[in-house]
C-alpha positions in Angstrom: 15.7 -6.9 26.9 14.6 -3.1 26.3 15.5 -3.6 22.6 13.4 -6.8 22.3 10.3 -5.1 23.6 10.8 -2.1 21.5 11.3 -4.3 18.5 8.0 -6.1 19.0 6.0 -3.1 19.9 6.9 -1.7 16.3 7.2 -5.0 14.2 3.7 -6.8 15.2 1.5 -4.0 14.6 3.6 -3.5 11.5 3.0 -7.1 10.2 -0.7 -6.6 10.8 -0.8 -3.5 9.0 0.9 -5.0 5.8 -1.1 -8.3 5.8 -4.4 -6.1 6.0 -3.2 -3.9 3.1 -2.9 -7.0 0.8 -6.1 -8.3 1.9 -8.5 -5.7 0.0 -8.1 -7.6 -3.4 -8.3 -10.9 -1.5 -11.8 -9.8 0.0 -12.9 -8.6 -3.4 -11.9 -11.8 -5.0 -13.5 -13.8 -2.1 -17.0 -12.0 -2.7 -17.2 -11.6 -6.4 -15.9 -15.1 -7.0 -18.4 -16.5 -4.8 -21.1 -14.5 -6.4 -20.3 -14.3 -10.1 -18.0 -17.4 -10.5 -14.3 -17.8 -12.2 -14.7 -15.1 -14.5 -15.2 -12.4 -11.4 -12.2 -13.5 -9.4 -10.0 -13.9 -12.5 -10.9 -10.3 -13.4 -9.8 -8.9 -10.3 -6.6 -11.1 -10.3 -5.7 -9.8 -13.5 -6.2 -6.1 -12.4 -4.5 -6.7 -9.1 -1.2 -5.4 -10.3 -2.5 -2.1 -11.3 -3.6 -1.7 -7.6 -0.3 -3.0 -6.4 1.5 -0.3 -8.1 -0.5 2.5 -6.4 0.2 0.8 -3.2 3.9 0.3 -3.8 4.3 4.1 -4.8 2.6 5.1 -1.6 4.7 2.8 0.5 8.1 3.8 -1.3 7.5 7.4 -1.0 6.1 7.2 2.6 9.1 5.2 3.6 11.6 7.5 1.8 10.2 10.4 3.8 9.7 8.5 7.1 13.3 7.5 7.1 14.6 11.0 6.9 11.9 12.3 9.2 13.3 9.9 12.0 16.9 10.5 11.5 16.4 14.3 11.8 14.1 13.9 14.7 16.8 11.7 16.5 19.2 14.5 15.7 17.1 17.0 17.6 16.7 18.8 14.0 12.8 19.3 13.9 13.0 21.9 11.1 14.7 19.5 8.7 12.3 16.6 9.9 9.5 18.5 8.8 10.7 19.6 5.5 10.7 15.8 4.7 7.2 15.4 5.8 6.2 18.2 3.5 8.2 16.9 0.9 7.0 13.4 0.8 3.3 15.0 1.3 3.9 16.8 -2.2 5.2 13.9 -3.9 2.3 11.9 -2.9 -0.2 14.4 -3.9 1.5 14.9 -7.3 1.9 11.2 -7.8 -1.8 10.5 -6.8 -2.6 13.0 -9.7 -0.6 11.6 -12.2 -1.5 8.0 -11.4 -5.1 8.7 -11.4 -5.2 10.2 -15.1 -2.7 7.5 -16.4 -4.5 4.7 -14.9 -8.1 5.9 -15.8 -7.2 7.0 -19.4 -5.0 3.9 -20.1 -7.2 1.4 -18.4 -7.8 -0.8 -21.6 -4.4 -0.8 -22.7 -2.8 -1.6 -19.3 -5.2 -4.5 -19.0 -4.5 -6.0 -22.6 -1.0 -5.6 -21.5 -1.6 -7.9 -18.5 -3.3 -10.4 -20.6 -7.0 -9.7 -20.5 -9.4 -10.4 -23.6 -13.1 -10.6 -23.8 -15.3 -10.7 -20.9 -12.3 -10.6 -18.6 -11.0 -7.4 -20.2 -14.6 -5.9 -19.8 -14.9 -6.7 -16.2 -11.3 -5.9 -15.6 -12.2 -2.2 -16.8 -15.1 -1.9 -14.7 -13.1 -2.7 -11.6 -10.0 -0.6 -12.6 -11.8 2.4 -13.7 -13.3 2.8 -10.0 -9.8 1.9 -8.4 -8.2 4.6 -10.7 -10.7 7.4 -9.4 -9.6 6.4 -5.9 -6.0 6.3 -6.5 -5.2 9.4 -4.4 -6.8 7.9 -1.2 -4.8 4.7 -1.6 -1.5 6.5 -2.4 -1.6 9.2 0.2 -3.2 6.9 2.8 -0.6 4.3 2.5 2.1 7.0 2.3 1.0 8.5 5.7 1.1 5.3 7.4 5.1 5.0 7.8 5.0 8.5 9.4 2.4 7.4 11.9 4.7 4.3 12.6 7.8 6.5 12.9 6.0 9.0 15.3 5.4 6.1 17.6 1.8 5.3 16.6 2.4 1.6 15.3 -0.6 0.6 17.0 -2.6 3.4 15.5 -1.4 2.8 12.2 -2.5 -0.9 12.4 -5.9 0.4 13.6 -6.2 2.6 10.7 -5.4 -0.2 8.3 -7.9 -2.4 10.2 -10.6 0.1 9.9 -10.5 0.5 6.4 -10.4 -3.3 5.8 -13.3 -4.1 8.1 -15.5 -1.3 6.1 -14.3 -3.1 2.9 -15.7 -6.5 4.1 -18.9 -5.0 5.1 -19.6 -3.1 2.1 -18.6 -6.0 -0.1 -20.8 -8.2 1.6 -23.9 -5.6 1.2 -23.0 -4.7 -2.4 -22.1 -8.0 -3.7 -23.9 -10.6 -1.7 -26.8 -8.6 -0.6 -27.7 -6.3 -3.5 -26.1 -8.9 -6.0 -24.0 -6.2 -7.7 -20.6 -7.0 -9.5 -16.9 -6.0 -9.6 -17.5 -2.4 -9.9 -19.2 -2.3 -6.7 -16.6 -4.3 -5.1 -14.0 -1.7 -6.3 -16.6 1.1 -4.7 -16.2 -0.9 -1.3 -12.3 -1.1 -1.8 -12.2 2.7 -2.3 -14.5 3.7 0.6 -12.4 1.2 2.6 -9.1 3.1 1.5 -10.9 6.4 2.2 -11.4 5.4 5.8 -7.7 4.5 6.3 -6.7 7.7 4.6 -9.0 9.9 6.8 -7.9 8.0 10.1 -4.4 8.5 9.1 -5.0 12.2 8.1 -6.6 13.0 11.7 -3.6 11.5 13.5 -1.3 13.6 11.3 -3.3 16.7 12.1 -3.9 15.9 15.8 -0.1 15.5 16.7 0.8 18.6 14.3 2.8 16.1 11.9 1.3 17.4 8.7 2.6 20.1 6.9 2.9 21.0 3.2 5.2 24.1 4.2 8.8 24.0 2.8 11.1 26.4 0.9 11.1 26.3 -3.2 14.9 25.9 -3.0 14.4 22.7 -0.8 12.2 21.0 -3.2 14.7 19.2 -5.4 17.2 17.9 -2.6 14.2 16.8 -0.6 12.5 15.2 -3.3 15.8 13.4 -4.4 16.7 12.1 -1.1 13.0 10.7 -0.7 12.9 8.9 -4.0 16.4 7.5 -3.5 15.4 5.9 -0.3 12.0 5.0 -1.4 13.0 3.1 -4.6 13.9 0.1 -2.5 10.5 -0.6 -0.6 8.7 0.3 -3.9 10.8 -2.4 -5.7 10.4 -4.8 -3.2 6.5 -4.4 -2.8 6.2 -4.7 -6.8 8.8 -7.6 -7.3 6.0 -10.4 -6.6 3.7 -8.7 -9.1 6.2 -9.4 -12.0 5.7 -13.2 -11.4 2.0 -12.6 -10.9 1.6 -10.9 -14.4 3.8 -13.6 -16.1 1.8 -16.6 -14.6 -1.6 -14.9 -15.4 -0.6 -14.4 -19.1 0.4 -18.2 -19.4 -2.6 -19.2 -17.4 -4.9 -17.3 -20.0 -3.1 -18.8 -22.6 -3.2 -22.3 -21.7 -6.1 -22.9 -19.4 -8.3 -19.7 -19.7 -10.2 -17.8 -16.9 -10.5 -21.3 -14.8 -6.7 -21.3 -14.7 -6.5 -17.7 -13.8 -9.3 -18.4 -11.0 -7.1 -21.3 -9.3 -4.0 -19.3 -9.4 -5.8 -16.4 -8.0 -6.3 -18.4 -4.9 -2.7 -19.4 -4.7 -1.4 -15.9 -5.2 -3.5 -14.5 -2.4 -1.7 -16.8 0.1 1.7 -15.9 -1.5 0.8 -12.3 -1.2 0.1 -12.5 2.4 3.3 -14.2 3.0 5.3 -11.6 1.3 3.5 -9.0 3.3 4.3 -10.5 6.5 7.8 -10.3 5.7 7.5 -6.9 4.6 6.0 -5.8 7.9 8.9 -7.2 9.8 11.2 -4.9 7.6 9.0 -1.8 7.6 8.4 -2.2 11.3 11.9 -2.3 12.3 12.6 0.8 10.1 11.6 3.4 12.6 14.3 1.8 15.4 16.8 1.8 12.9 16.4 5.3 11.8 16.2 6.5 15.5 19.6 4.8 16.5 21.3 5.9 13.4 20.2 9.4 14.0 21.3 9.0 17.8 24.6 7.4 16.7 23.6 4.4 18.8 25.2 1.7 16.6 25.3 -1.2 19.3 21.4 -1.1 19.7 21.0 -0.7 15.9 23.2 -4.1 15.5 20.9 -5.6 18.1 17.6 -4.6 16.2 19.2 -5.8 12.8 19.5 -9.6 14.5 16.1 -9.6 15.9 14.9 -8.4 12.5 
């Protein structure tokens, strides 16, 4: 009974967190689509995989570090646990810098690869240029959430995501509907929303003295290798649905144009929420798995696996 209660205490907030993390593009598409029509929602849907890569990288690196953090905490190895916090934070920062440069400089080639041409390309460039400048907020903010969850702050992690989501809705409403702006302003609303999530997550990490960048140079290679080894799986799982999205978008443009992309955007939004709910169950279970694994409590670990 205790395991069941613990399971749901972690998993339910995680489900809401992941569902909210995928709603940023949906909110942008909703307001822009109702403001400037099919071309607006199509541009955002074409550009969505670029945003998804940023989110998936943050999730993967954060999860990779958080798994080892929890295992070492359960083994009472506080010093080693903090190494993985520092290692993950450095990887998140470095990745943010690299992805900001790549995404901003290569916006046009990336969008052409995703099938955008003409006005669709022009609007997509406006949107992604802003998203690229805020890439660090999204990657690092998303990457800190698993550490908060693994520290026992599942509800706080959910509220952190919710705060950013609500801010995005309010600003989208103001920028796009009240002030009659376009996709660039919708992107600004998204970046500000992600900034709110980043700040609330950082406040938690600092308040509970979980944030650190301090580690020995000799530990960098081994810690980074272990984080990436674990992080590949959540990154891959987060990115897989976007492969089909890219393919369907390309064929939609080819055979039906922007209207076909707009129609599929609505379908894709529903599908993405379903995927994120399942991911929330898996990622919400992870802190308990890591804790029981570190404690050597394999009977409880199997019970949590059944529940998941």
